[in-house]
N, C-alpha and C positions, 0 to 999 in steps of 0.2 A: 707381348705379354699379356695374358687373359685379363677378361677385366669380369670379376663376378658384381651385378649389382642385386642388392634388397629392398624394394621397398614395403615401408613400415618397419618405425624403430620403437618397438614395443619390446614386451619380453624373450619373445619369439625371433625379430630380427636381433636385438643386440646378442641373444645366445649362438645365433648361426652366424654371425661376421666374427665371435670370440674363438668358435669352434674351427669354421676355415682357418685362421690363424696357429691354433694348438695343432691342426692336424698339420700345418705345414707349408701351408697353402700361402705363395708366396707374389704371387699376383697382384692386379688391383681389388680395392674391394671399396664400395659406395653404398652406406646404410643412408636412404632417403626417410626423413618423418616430418610427417604434416605438423606436429607440434613444434612449437619455439623453444624446447629443453631437449637437454639429453635422454636417452631412453631412462625409466623411471619404472620401480614398481607400485603397481595398483592396490594391489588389498591395504595396506595402510591407510590409504585415502579415505577411505569412510569407517575409518578406527581410529588408528594413531595419530596421524594427521590432522584428521577434522579436530579430533577431542583436542589438540595444541601441545599431543604431546610426543611428537616427530618434525624436526623442523624439513626443507624442503630438501635441503645438500643430502640428508641421509635417504632420499628417496632414490635417488639415483644410482642403477646399476653397477656403474663406473662412473670416475671423475671422467669430464669429460675430455682431462688431456689424455686418459688412455686412447682414446680412440687414436688419435694424433701420433702416438707413444709407438703403436703397432700398425701403423700404416694405412688406417682406415680413414677413408673420408666421410665422415659422417657432415648430415646437411641437415640439418633441423628448421623447419618452417619452411617446405617444401613442397610446394604442393605441385603431384603427378594428374595430368591433363589425360594422357593414353598412353598405352602398349602398345607397339606395332610390333608382332611378332615374327612377319615377314622379315620386315627389315631388322629386328632384334634392336629396337630401339624404344627410349623413353623419353615422351614429349611433356614437359613441363608448363605449368600454367604461364609461366612468362617467356612462351617461343624455344625456351633452350633443349635442346636436344643430347639425351646421354643415350652411349651404344653401350650394349653388351655383350658378353656370351655365353652368359648364362645368368638368369634372374631366377630372384626366389621372391613370392608374394608373402610378405607376413603381415599383411595388414589388417590382421583382429579383427574386432565386431564394434557396433553401434549400439546405443541403449534404443530398445523399443519405444517409440514414442507417443501420447496420448494422441488420439485422433484430433485432429484441428476443431471438429465440433464442438468438442467436450471441452476446448480450453488450452489445450498444451501450449502454446506459445505467449502466455503471462509470464510477465517479469519474474513471476517469485516463486515458477514451476520448474524443478531442478531435476534433472538426472544427474547419476555417480556413477564416472568411467574415466573423467580425465582428473588433471590438476586444475585444468580453468574452469571444470566444473565445482569441484571444492573449493578453489578461492571466491566464486561467485558466491555459493550456497553458505559459506563460514561466517559472514556476516548476519546471516539470517538465525542462526543456530543460537538464541540466548535465552536464558530463563524465563520460564513462563510463555513463552511464543507457543502460538497452537498448529501443529503441523499435523498434516495430512498423509500419509503412507501410503502409495498404490502400490500393491502387489506383496504375495507374502510369500515371495520366496527365501533365499538366503541372502539376496543384495535389501530387501525391504526389512528383513527383521536384523539385520545388523545395523541398517540406517533408524529402524526404530530402537536398537540396545544406544546406540551414541546420542540419539534426540532425547532419549530417558534419562542419561547420565548426567547429561547436560540441562535436565530441569526443562523440557519443552512439557507440553502437553499432548502424547502422543494418540494418534488413532490410527490403525494399520487394517485397511480392507482388502481383502483379498476375495476375486469374482467367485471361482471355483468354491467347493463345496468345504475345504480346509486346507492351511496354509502348510505347505512344502508336498501339496499333493504331486507334483509331477517328479520328484525328487529322492521320497522318502517314506518311510512307512508311516502308516495312523501311528503307531505309538510313537516313532521321533517324533513328529508334529505334536503333538500331546505334551509331550517333554519340554518341546520350548514354546508351547501355547503357554504352559501354567507356567514359566519360567517368566514371560513379558507380563503377564499378569500380573504377578508379584512384584513386578517392577513399578506397576502401574500405568503400562500400556493397554489403550482401549483395540481388539480386534474383531474385526465384524467379518465372518465367514459367509459366502457364499451370496456377498456384498459387492456390486459394482457401482462405478463413478459414472454418474448418468449425466452431468457437464458442471463446471465451476464457474462461479458466479463473480463478478468484478468488470472494470473496465482497466486493462493493463497491467493491475494486477489480482490476482485470487483474494476474493476476501469471503467466500464462503464456497460450499460446494453441495448438491443435490445426488444423495445416494440413490441404489436403484431399489431402497425399498421406501424411496421417500423422505426420508431422515434429512434434516438441514442443517449442514456444521459450520461454526465461526473460522474463519483461517487467518492464519499469519503467511503462511509457505504450503507447499505441495511437493513431496518428493516421490516420483517417480522409479519402482524398481519393478519394473512388467517381463525385465529380460532383456537379451542382447539379441542381434541379427547381424549375421555375418557380412562384412563388407567387403561383396565381390564385384564391385560396378567396374573399376577396370579389368578385372577378369571376362565378364560378363563382355565388352566394348570389342575386347582382344578375341572374342569368340571361343573362348576356353570353356570346356565343359564344365556346367556347372551340376550341381546334386548336393542336397543341403549344406551349401557352400562351397567352394571351387573343387572340382571332384578330383582326388590326387589317385593313383594306385599306390602299391603296398609302399613302395619306397620314397611317396611324396612327391612323384613327378604327374605331373597336369598333363591334360590332351597336349600340349605341346611339348615337344621333345627338349628344349631349351629352358622350359620355366617349372619350378617348383613351387608349391605352398607348402606352409607348416601355422602351425598356433591356431587360434579360435576360426579362424576365416577359411580351413581345410580341411576335407572329410575324406575317410581312409576305406576300402570297403570290409565291410564285417557279413560275415556268413550272406545272407542273402539283401544284406541291405547294405547299408553306410551310415558309419560312425563319425561325428564330431564332437570333440570334449573341447570345456569350455575352461580351463585349469589352469595355474600358473606351471604346475608340472608339467602337464601336455605340451603349452608352448617349450618348454626350455629340451623336452625329451625327444618332441619331433623335429625340433628347429638343429640338433646336434645330430641327428641320423640325417634329415636332409643334409644338410653340411660334408657329411661324409659321403653320400651319393651323388652329390654333386662333385665331388672329387674320384668318384668313379667306384665307391664299395658295393655297390649293389645290394645295400645290406633293406630286407624288410623293417619297416616299422614295428613293434608290437607293444603296443601300451599297455602298461599297469595303471589302472587310473587309481589317483588319492587325490584327496581334496580336504581343503579346513574350513573353518566356520568360527569366529571369535564374536561372543555376545554376553556381556559381562564379565562374571568371571568365570564362564564357563566355555572350552576350546572343544568344540566339535572337530571331530578327526574321520574321516570315512576313507575307506580303502577298498577299491572294487566296484563293481556295477550293480547294482541291486534288479535290472529290468529282469523278468519272467520270475521273480522269488514263489514261492506258493508256502513258505513256512518260516516263521521269525521267531528267534532264541533268545531271550531276555538275560543278560547278568549282571548281578547287582553287586556291590561289596559294602564293607560297613564304613568306607572312607568318603561313600556319595558317589563314587566310579560309577558309573552305569554303559550298557553296550547291548546293540542289539546286532544282531547275526541273523543273515537272510540266508536262505536256504533254500535250492529247487530239486526237489528229491534229497537225497544223501550229499549234493555238491554244495559246498559254501560259495557263494557269490558275491556278500559285499559284507563289509562289517557299519556300523556308525557307531562311534565312542564318545561319550562325552566324559570327559576329565578323566580319561582312563588310557593313558598311554600306551599301558603295556596289553590291556585288549587289541588297541588298534598295531601294535608291532606286530602282533604275533598273528592276528587276521593278516594282516598284509604280505606277511612273509606267506602263509597257507594260501592265500589265493596267486600268490607270483607262483609260486611252485604247482600250481594245480590239484594242491591239496585239500583235504576238507577235517573236519576234526566231531566226534560224537557231540550231538548237540546237547545230551544230557551231561555231557562232566561239561562242555561250555554254560549252563545253565548254572550247576552247581558252585555258587562261592567258593568250595573248599578246594577246589581242581586246581594246581601249580601253571598256568596257561603254559608257561616256558615250555613243561613237558609236554605240550602236543606237539611239539616242532620236534622233536626225535622221533624219526619214521620207525 
């Protein structure tokens, strides 16, 4: 009986094993996860879960019993020491050896830490990635506490929104010249800057963290402009790094993560990868996507290919972010845009449409689900729309879907 093993019990790993069974694979499946809980959703951690609006059990992607019921051996709290491709073996930290016929690496990503010299090892400095991170952070998120958030990407901004809603005094710093500098247009950044300022968040752009002050716990911070802040806690939201140690030590090719071909197969013919840890060929470079949607879609494609489908993965990226009462929905990738078109309506909906020449690349939709839906469908079909019609609030967007 064939044995397919999956290392990494996050969204990608859970999606991959479910797909294997759904596609009729009747061999042995083992899902190895280093956290002591079943696979769970990460996006609600820094939102509804931290706000106390979601119970832990609702985070789980499936009830723990589902895995056994479907013949999947789920091993939470399992530390993998090494992968030995020549022997097709997985060596666990306690010395146990697990053999496999095919292996998928869905090891995800880890938060980018603060340099030790800055003081990232203090007890009240937190990242937001795992359930344990939020459990440790939650007791510090109390009304009136002074929090410094390092990083003005979506992780930092979402943390700032929750902290402000909980009544904390929030300062957010971004070392680059503006928030959302890598992922969104200045117009989208301006929208969210104004939203946070209106909710009492102090935003300092072009400002880095020089060092944290305190013994054992952070009591203050010195910023790059010389400002001194008194603090009760620090949240670090400076991005994530793909978890590639096992792949690197196994001799697999790395390139912006674990390098895969278009089917998700790594440089070893018996090993695949999917999710945040994996990169795919795109044009003359490589693309690595950090999103729930990509974790699910790529994992399902990889599962099919582990069963012999030979199907190339063609991602259609979409993302979302919830901040206060604003739902941001993003379709496509804006890299290479040279024109931005803004659409507004009298209900407060707003969307930014990215073009390269006449080609629609991406849409940022703020409380505009119709704009998002239409933009997503156009992008996935490889079609565009007349920018003047997009900008005209009288245009019925659904009409743009008609060829």
